[in-house]
Phi, psi and omega in degrees: 000126178251159179291328183196174169237150179215154175260128181286336181233164177263192183286000172244013179064027176269152179211153170274354178099161184291329176296321177294324175297317178297319179297315178298319178300313179300315181298326180270357183072028179266122182280315181216158186215142166285131188242129177234161162276213174230117186291347185235153173239139176279125180285143175250097185295156179302325185273003178258126178289318182260135177291129176291141181260337185229151185296334178266005189291328179210188183271003181290155188278166169251151176227154182294140186224095188284340180294345177303324179292323176295320179298319178294312181302311181297320178296314179297316184290344179283348185268155170297154183307322181293330176277325176303324183293346179280347181250144175236083186291144174234153177276126179223354188278056180207156177266110185298341179273354178263121183295342176286348183302326181304324178298317178295316179299311178302318181298315181294322178293321181288320183289327186229066185296137177079356181280314192282140179241016178176167179231131181088173181262000000 
C-alpha cells in the first residue's frame, strides 16, 4: 500500500525532477508513492503557433511514448537506495491494445531488472 501515485513527467514529458518529487512528498507527509511516467505525449501540430500544454487543450492527437519508462527508471536509479525505496515504479509507456506492447514490457524488465513493481497505471 502506497500513500499516493504520481507522474514524474507531464504530457510533454517535462519534469521538475525526482528531487522535486521527493521535496513535494516530504512537504505533504507522503512516505512512499507509486511512480509513473506519462504514457502519452501531446502532439504539437505544424499549423499551431502555441504548443499545447494539456491533452484536452485542443484537438491535436496524443501519441504513445515508450521512453517515459526509461526516464522514470533513470531517475529512480539516480537516487541513493534509501530514497529509491520510497518509490514503486511501474511500466506505463505502451498501448495495451497493441500486441507489440509485450515486447516493450519485456525490454524494460530486462534493461532494469528488479526495478519495476508493476505494469500499467
